[in-house]
C-alpha positions in Angstrom: 211.6 207.0 213.9 208.1 208.2 212.2 205.4 209.4 214.7 203.3 206.3 213.5 205.5 204.0 214.8 205.7 205.9 218.1 202.1 205.7 218.2 201.8 201.8 217.8 204.7 201.2 220.5 202.9 203.6 222.5 199.7 201.7 221.9 201.6 198.4 222.7 202.6 199.5 225.9 199.7 201.1 227.3 198.2 197.6 226.5 200.4 194.9 228.2 200.1 197.3 230.8 196.6 196.6 231.5 196.9 193.8 230.6 199.9 193.0 233.0 197.5 194.9 236.2 194.4 193.1 234.9 194.9 189.7 237.2 195.8 192.3 240.0 192.7 193.8 239.8 190.8 190.2 239.6 192.4 188.7 242.9 191.6 192.2 244.6 188.4 191.9 243.8 187.2 187.9 244.4 186.2 187.0 247.4 186.8 183.4 248.0 183.6 180.8 248.7 182.5 179.7 252.3 182.4 176.3 253.2 178.9 175.2 252.9 179.6 172.7 256.0 181.0 175.5 258.4 178.1 177.7 257.3 176.2 174.9 258.5 178.0 175.0 262.0 177.9 178.5 262.2 173.9 178.8 262.0 173.5 176.2 264.2 176.0 177.7 267.1 174.4 181.1 266.6 170.9 180.1 267.1 172.4 178.3 270.4 173.6 181.3 271.3 170.6 183.1 270.9 167.7 181.1 271.0 166.6 182.0 267.6 166.4 185.6 269.0 167.7 188.5 266.8 170.6 190.5 268.6 171.9 193.9 267.4 173.4 195.7 270.7 174.7 194.5 273.8 176.1 195.5 277.0 177.8 193.9 279.5 179.1 195.2 283.0 181.4 192.8 285.2 184.8 193.3 287.2 187.9 193.9 285.7 192.2 193.6 286.1 193.6 195.4 283.9 197.2 194.8 283.4 199.5 197.1 281.7 202.9 196.7 283.7 200.8 196.9 286.6 198.1 195.0 287.9 194.8 197.5 288.2 191.1 196.8 289.5 187.7 197.8 288.8 184.7 197.4 286.6 184.0 197.0 283.1 181.8 197.8 280.2 181.2 196.7 277.6 179.1 198.1 274.3 178.1 196.8 271.4 175.8 197.9 268.3 176.1 195.6 265.5 179.3 193.7 264.6 181.0 196.3 263.3 181.1 199.1 266.8 181.9 198.8 270.3 183.2 200.3 273.3 184.8 199.3 276.7 184.8 201.4 279.1 187.2 200.4 282.5 187.0 202.3 285.6 190.2 201.2 287.3 191.5 202.5 291.0 194.0 204.7 289.0 191.3 206.2 286.6 189.0 205.8 283.2 190.4 204.0 280.5 188.3 204.0 277.0 188.6 201.6 273.8 186.3 202.4 270.6 186.6 200.3 268.3 184.9 200.6 264.6 184.7 199.1 261.4 181.5 200.1 259.4 183.3 200.7 256.6 184.8 198.2 256.1 188.1 198.9 257.5 188.6 198.5 261.0 189.8 201.2 263.4 190.7 201.3 266.8 190.9 204.4 269.3 192.0 203.9 273.1 191.5 207.1 275.5 193.9 206.7 278.5 193.3 207.1 282.8 195.1 210.8 282.2 193.1 212.0 279.1 195.9 211.1 276.1 194.4 209.2 273.3 195.6 207.3 270.4 194.8 205.5 267.3 195.4 201.4 267.5 197.7 200.4 265.3 196.4 198.7 261.9 197.5 194.3 263.2 195.6 195.4 266.8 192.1 196.1 264.8 192.3 192.6 262.6 190.2 190.8 265.3 186.3 191.6 265.3 184.9 195.0 266.8 182.5 192.8 269.0 185.4 190.2 270.5 183.8 190.1 273.5 180.2 188.7 272.6 180.2 185.4 269.6 177.2 186.5 268.8 178.1 189.6 267.2 181.1 188.5 266.0 182.3 187.2 262.3 180.7 184.1 263.6 177.3 185.8 262.7 177.4 185.4 259.1 177.7 188.4 257.1 178.3 189.5 253.2 181.6 189.9 254.2 182.9 186.7 256.1 184.4 183.8 254.8 184.0 180.5 256.9 185.8 177.3 256.3 185.6 173.7 258.3 189.0 172.8 260.1 187.5 169.6 261.1 186.5 167.4 264.4 188.8 168.1 267.4 188.6 167.8 271.6 189.1 170.9 273.5 189.3 170.8 276.9 187.5 166.8 276.8 184.9 168.0 274.7 184.4 166.7 271.0 183.6 170.5 269.1 183.9 171.0 265.1 186.0 173.7 264.7 185.3 176.4 262.2 187.5 178.7 260.9 185.7 182.2 260.0 187.5 185.4 258.8 186.5 189.2 257.6 187.1 189.4 253.5 188.4 193.0 253.4 190.4 192.9 249.4 193.1 195.6 249.5 195.5 196.9 246.7 197.7 193.9 247.0 195.1 191.4 246.5 192.8 189.6 249.8 195.8 187.4 251.3 197.5 190.7 252.7 194.0 191.6 254.1 192.5 188.4 255.5 192.1 188.5 259.7 191.7 185.3 260.8 188.9 184.4 263.9 189.1 180.8 265.1 185.6 179.5 266.6 184.2 176.6 267.8 181.2 174.8 268.0 179.7 171.8 269.2 178.1 169.5 266.3 
């Protein structure tokens, strides 16, 4: 075969390869649009939760029962800065346990530190909930740039009529957005 034939074949293969990858790249970069009705419900819920005030950090304290095979009792301090950083400190009769969550970079991470000082990272699937799971005003109900919301519709929850909305943090990945969705379910009264 001539060298010009190889050049044509190699150019054709490169072109086919690029065309084959284009749909994957487009899917991975396309964030779904939020439902306007869901956005309206979320906005109203946030106003009801915060009284219209801007909240950027929170510290909550209380009593806790920690169950990991055997119940342990003590106090808890739950802290958050923004919507992507949290720390939970449990002061238990068996010692202190700390859990740290960080989603500042767009990838959710978690670390635990046990009573005996051992530590480790959370499995990725355990980080798919909001970093600030304990305070709704700083969760994915708080409308942000990478939050996608949909309106599930009206339903009854504990005898109350509510409007069910669903939100998740859009995290595009190499295999497209469906694999990386983290669904959160939130309810607010209409």
